[in-house]
N, C-alpha and C positions, 0 to 999 in steps of 0.2 A: 293133577296131584300137587298139593301145596309143597313148596320148597321150604325145608326146615332152615330157619335162620341159624347162622353160626354164632354161638354165644360165648365162645372162649376168646379171651384177650391175651395176646402175647405181650410179654414185657419187652421194653426197648433194649436193644443190645448195648451194654455198657462196656466201654474200654477202660483199662487201667491208665492212670496218668503215668507219664514217663518216669516221674519221680518214684512212683510205687514199683515200677518194673525194675529200675536200677536197684532200689533198696532191697526188693525181694531176691534178686539174683545174688547180690553180695551176701545177704543174710543166709541164704540157703548154702552157699559155699563155705561160710564160716561155721555154721552149725553142723554141717556134714563132715567137717574136718579137712575139707579140700584146701581151705586157707587156714593155716595153723597159727596159734598164738605166737606173737613176736615177728611174724612175717610182714615185710614192708609192702604196702600196696603201691601201685603206680600213682603218680601225682594227679591232681584234679584234672589238669589239661589232658593228660594221657588217658585217663578214664573216660573223659568226655569224648575223646577221639575213638576209643575202643567201642564204647556204647553207641556212638554216633548220635549224641545228644548235646545239648548246650551245657556250658559251664555252670549255669544257675541250677539246672536239674541235678547235676552231680553234687554241687554244694548242699542242696536241700536233702539229697539222699544220704550223704555222709553225716549231716547233722543229726538225722534220725538214728543212724547206726551208732553215733557217739552217745546219744541220749540213752540208747539201750545198753550201752557198755560193751558193744561188740568191736569197736575200734577206738583208737586214741590218737590224738595229734601231738606230735612232739616238735618243738622248735629248735633252732640252732643248727649247727653244722651237720649233725647227724639226724636232723629232724625228718619229719614226713608223716605219713599215715601208716599206722601199725595195727595189725589184728590183735585183739585182746582175747584172753581166755573167757569164753561165755560165762556170765554169772547169772544166777537165778534171780537175784534181787530185782533188777529193772524189769525183767520179763514177767516176774510174778506180779509186780505192780500193775502192769498192763492187763494181765489176766484178772486180777481182783477188780480193776476198774470196769472191765467188760462185764463180768458176772455180777458185780455189785449194782449195775444198772438194770438188771433183769431179775425177776422173782424166780427163786428156785425153792423147791420143797425138800423135805427130808428124803422123799422117794427119789428125787433127782440125784441128791447127794449119794444115797445108798447105791443107786444103779451105777453111778460112776465108779465108786469104790469097788463094786462087785466086778466090773469090767477090767479095771486097771490093776488092782492089787494082786489078784491070783495070777494073772499073766506076768506081772512083775516078779513074783516069787518064782515062777517057772524059769524065767530068763536068768534070774539071780542064781538059781541052782546050777545053771549051765555055765555061768560066767564068773561066779564069785571067786575072788582071790584071797590069799591068806590074810592080807592086811584088813580086808573087809570082814572076814570071820573074826579077827581079833577085836575089831571095833564093836561087832555085835555081841561078842562074849563080855566085853567090858560094860556095854550098855545093859545087858541082862543082869550082870552082877550088881550094878547100881540099882536096877529096878527091884531085885530080890531084897536088897538091903532096905530100900525105901518102903517096900510093901510090908516087910517084917516090922519096921518101926511103926507103921500105920496100924498094924494089928495090935501091937503091944500097948500103944498109947494113941488112940485115934484123935486126930485134930485136923482142922481145916488146913493148917500150914503143912503138916506132914503129907496130907493128901495132895496138896499142890506140888510138893517135891516129886511125887510119882509121875506127874503128867509129862514133863519133858522126856523122861525115860521111855514112856509109852509111845509118844509121837516120834521120837528120834529112832526107835527101833524100825518103824515103818519107813522112815526116810533113809535109813542105812540099807534096808533091803532094796529100795529103789536105786540107791547109788550103786549097789552091786550089779545092777543090770547094765551099767555103763551107757544107758540111753538117756540123753539130756532131756528129752521131752517127758519121759516117764518120771524122771527126777523132779522136773518142774511141776507137773500135775500133782504128784504125790505130796510135794512140799506144800502146795496150796491146800490140798485136802487136809493135811495135818494142821495147817493154820486154822482152818474152819473148825476142826475138832477141838483145838486148843481154846477157841473162844467160848465153847460150850462145856468144856470138860469139867469145870468146877461145879456145874449143875449136878454131876454125878454124886457129889459128896452127900447131898441130902438123902440119897438112896443107897449110899455105900454100905456094903456088907463085906465081911472078911472073905466070903466066897468069891466076890467079884475080883478082888485083887489077886487072889490065889489062882483064879482061872486065867487071868491075863498073863501072869508069870508062866503058868504051865503051858499055855498055848504058844507063847513066844518061844519058850524052850523047845517045844515040838517043831516049830517052824525052823528054828536055828539048826536043830539036829539034822533035818532033811536037807537043808541048804549045804551043810558040811559034807553030807554024803553025796551031794550033786544029784539027788533024786528029784528030777523036775516034776514028774507026775504027782508025787506025794507033796511036794512044796506047793503046787497049785491047789491041791485038795485041802491041805491044812490051812492055807491062807483064806480060801473061800469059806471054810467052816468058821474061822475066826471073824471074818468080816461080816458074815451073816449073823453071828451071835451079837456082835457089836451093834449091828443095825437094829436088832430087836430091842437092845437096851436103849438106843436112841428113840425108838418108837414109844417106849414106856415114858421117857422123859417128855416127849412131845405131848402125850396125852395129859401129863401132869402140868403142862404149861411151862416147862423148863427149857424148851428148845426152840431156837429160831423164832 
């Protein structure tokens, strides 16, 4: 009986560089809140001792964290290494660079929105605070005003004024989750939408703007009532409708 040849090839086991291990450990503790903004880190030699690595490894790891805006170095008598409040900007640049080197389609984009935003709305309903509700109310008031101006005297400029209100609504919902990763991904998603938003103008109808205002109001109302299930359903409905609109634009050659 012939012996069947083994055709599968295993990939070589790859180990992380020590620099990556140290960087990931510190990053995780900062993003989780275990290390808080303003907290002083041990000096480089002490970190090298605690991690049992060389001083060069620590210096390279700290340089990466500083580039991400997660720590800052202060000189002088009260100087040292200090944790910074994580900011979206540097992290988003890395995310943009990563995704920009890979091809993604409208379907990929829509799938991510469908996964992220309904769950973000659910969490926001459970965690939203009064200050976040106030920001969303102000956002919606600006959107209603901009949409009304657009209906009364349509123009490209007036349409452009609506777009930040639309994107910022979704950013504010993400912020209400108090989850930095959801905030980061949603901010990136809204950046992508903003790059194609003006394409909507060629197909804009009064009904489009009114529907956006209405659905944003519905989402805000269920967030205010802390109704997590309804928040998830209404955001999903909204995202699916927006996805269909993007599909129309793609067929007309206006998207990506």
